[in-house]
C-alpha positions as a LaTeX table, in Angstrom:
\begin{tabular}{lrrr}
\hline
Residue & $x$ (\AA) & $y$ (\AA) & $z$ (\AA) \\
\hline
Met1 & 0.00 & 0.00 & 0.00 \\
His2 & 1.14 & 3.52 & $-0.77$ \\
Ile3 & 0.58 & 6.76 & 1.13 \\
Tyr4 & $-0.96$ & 9.67 & $-0.77$ \\
Asp5 & $-1.57$ & 13.22 & 0.40 \\
Thr6 & $-4.35$ & 13.87 & $-2.10$ \\
Leu7 & $-6.89$ & 12.01 & $-4.18$ \\
Thr8 & $-5.30$ & 13.53 & $-7.29$ \\
Ala9 & $-1.90$ & 12.08 & $-6.37$ \\
Ala10 & $-3.49$ & 8.65 & $-5.85$ \\
Val11 & $-5.27$ & 8.76 & $-9.22$ \\
Glu12 & $-2.06$ & 9.81 & $-10.98$ \\
Asp13 & 0.11 & 7.14 & $-9.36$ \\
Leu14 & $-2.44$ & 4.36 & $-9.87$ \\
Gly15 & $-2.69$ & 5.41 & $-13.53$ \\
Asn16 & 1.09 & 5.16 & $-13.81$ \\
Arg17 & 0.85 & 1.67 & $-12.34$ \\
Gly18 & $-1.62$ & 0.52 & $-15.00$ \\
Tyr19 & $-4.99$ & 1.39 & $-13.44$ \\
Glu20 & $-6.07$ & 3.15 & $-16.61$ \\
Phe21 & $-9.86$ & 2.78 & $-16.70$ \\
Asp22 & $-12.43$ & 4.84 & $-14.80$ \\
Phe23 & $-15.30$ & 2.91 & $-13.22$ \\
Ile24 & $-18.57$ & 4.25 & $-11.89$ \\
Leu25 & $-21.07$ & 2.56 & $-9.62$ \\
Gln26 & $-24.30$ & 1.25 & $-11.02$ \\
Gln27 & $-27.03$ & $-0.50$ & $-9.05$ \\
Asp28 & $-25.64$ & $-4.03$ & $-9.40$ \\
Cys29 & $-22.23$ & $-3.59$ & $-11.03$ \\
Ile30 & $-19.40$ & $-1.20$ & $-11.81$ \\
Glu31 & $-19.22$ & 0.25 & $-15.30$ \\
Cys32 & $-16.51$ & 1.63 & $-17.54$ \\
Lys33 & $-18.28$ & 3.77 & $-20.11$ \\
Ser34 & $-15.19$ & 4.35 & $-22.28$ \\
Ile35 & $-15.08$ & 0.67 & $-23.26$ \\
Asp36 & $-18.76$ & $-0.11$ & $-22.64$ \\
Leu37 & $-18.00$ & $-2.74$ & $-19.99$ \\
Arg38 & $-19.97$ & $-3.75$ & $-16.91$ \\
Leu39 & $-18.45$ & $-5.92$ & $-14.19$ \\
Met40 & $-20.50$ & $-7.81$ & $-11.64$ \\
Pro41 & $-19.07$ & $-8.10$ & $-8.08$ \\
Glu42 & $-17.71$ & $-11.59$ & $-8.74$ \\
Glu43 & $-15.86$ & $-10.38$ & $-11.87$ \\
Phe44 & $-13.47$ & $-7.94$ & $-10.20$ \\
Glu45 & $-11.14$ & $-7.62$ & $-7.23$ \\
Ile46 & $-10.23$ & $-4.64$ & $-5.11$ \\
Asp47 & $-6.44$ & $-4.59$ & $-5.05$ \\
Glu48 & $-5.98$ & $-1.47$ & $-2.94$ \\
Phe49 & $-8.09$ & 1.32 & $-1.49$ \\
Tyr50 & $-7.33$ & 4.75 & $-0.04$ \\
Arg51 & $-9.47$ & 7.09 & 2.04 \\
Phe52 & $-9.31$ & 10.86 & 1.95 \\
Glu53 & $-10.88$ & 13.17 & 4.52 \\
Gly54 & $-12.31$ & 16.54 & 3.55 \\
Met55 & $-10.28$ & 19.36 & 5.11 \\
Asn56 & $-13.26$ & 21.51 & 6.13 \\
Asp57 & $-16.26$ & 19.26 & 5.73 \\
Pro58 & $-16.42$ & 15.55 & 6.65 \\
Gly59 & $-19.03$ & 15.26 & 3.91 \\
Asp60 & $-16.23$ & 15.83 & 1.40 \\
Ser61 & $-14.57$ & 12.54 & 2.33 \\
Ser62 & $-13.95$ & 10.02 & $-0.44$ \\
Val63 & $-12.42$ & 6.65 & $-1.14$ \\
Ile64 & $-10.59$ & 5.40 & $-4.23$ \\
Tyr65 & $-10.52$ & 1.72 & $-5.11$ \\
Ala66 & $-7.87$ & 0.15 & $-7.35$ \\
Ile67 & $-9.83$ & $-2.47$ & $-9.31$ \\
Ser68 & $-8.57$ & $-5.38$ & $-11.42$ \\
Ser69 & $-10.49$ & $-7.92$ & $-13.44$ \\
Pro70 & $-9.62$ & $-11.02$ & $-15.44$ \\
Val71 & $-12.51$ & $-9.99$ & $-17.73$ \\
Gly72 & $-10.56$ & $-8.16$ & $-20.41$ \\
Asn73 & $-7.44$ & $-8.36$ & $-18.22$ \\
Leu74 & $-7.91$ & $-4.74$ & $-17.16$ \\
Lys75 & $-7.25$ & $-2.44$ & $-14.24$ \\
Gly76 & $-8.93$ & 0.81 & $-13.26$ \\
Val77 & $-10.13$ & 3.03 & $-10.45$ \\
Leu78 & $-13.46$ & 3.67 & $-8.78$ \\
Ile79 & $-13.87$ & 6.87 & $-6.74$ \\
Asp80 & $-16.79$ & 7.36 & $-4.39$ \\
Ala81 & $-17.80$ & 9.43 & $-1.38$ \\
Tyr82 & $-18.00$ & 7.63 & 1.97 \\
Gly83 & $-21.32$ & 5.88 & 2.25 \\
Ala84 & $-22.80$ & 7.60 & $-0.78$ \\
Tyr85 & $-23.50$ & 4.28 & $-2.47$ \\
Ala86 & $-25.18$ & 2.56 & 0.46 \\
Glu87 & $-28.76$ & 3.05 & $-0.69$ \\
Asn88 & $-28.15$ & 2.83 & $-4.43$ \\
Val89 & $-26.43$ & $-0.51$ & $-5.01$ \\
Ser90 & $-27.22$ & $-4.20$ & $-4.67$ \\
Pro91 & $-26.36$ & $-6.05$ & $-1.45$ \\
Glu92 & $-23.69$ & $-8.05$ & $-3.35$ \\
Leu93 & $-21.92$ & $-4.96$ & $-4.64$ \\
Leu94 & $-22.27$ & $-3.17$ & $-1.31$ \\
Gly95 & $-20.72$ & $-6.17$ & 0.45 \\
Lys96 & $-17.76$ & $-6.20$ & $-1.94$ \\
Leu97 & $-17.05$ & $-2.50$ & $-1.41$ \\
Lys98 & $-17.79$ & $-2.45$ & 2.29 \\
Met99 & $-15.29$ & $-5.17$ & 3.15 \\
His100 & $-12.60$ & $-2.67$ & 2.09 \\
His101 & $-14.32$ & 0.44 & 3.37 \\
Asp102 & $-14.73$ & 0.07 & 7.13 \\
\hline
\end{tabular}
């Protein structure tokens, strides 16, 4: 695991280490729109994760996940605010993310 001062530094370093795709959360999967790919929770692994606290507002806190998948042999990042996904995703996806979040 690395230590990053900012979310931007983490994104840049992970990109340099091959985490080139950007994922977003959907209800039951993560999606990379640039290559039109959806990955179900069982199709990806969380290799690393980093938390960042907002300087002035705890609501500005976020987490970045370094994701890899044998589907397409790809790596990318998923950035989300703490707890923002809790009501919007399936129990399976929530469980996958939460095991690395608490």
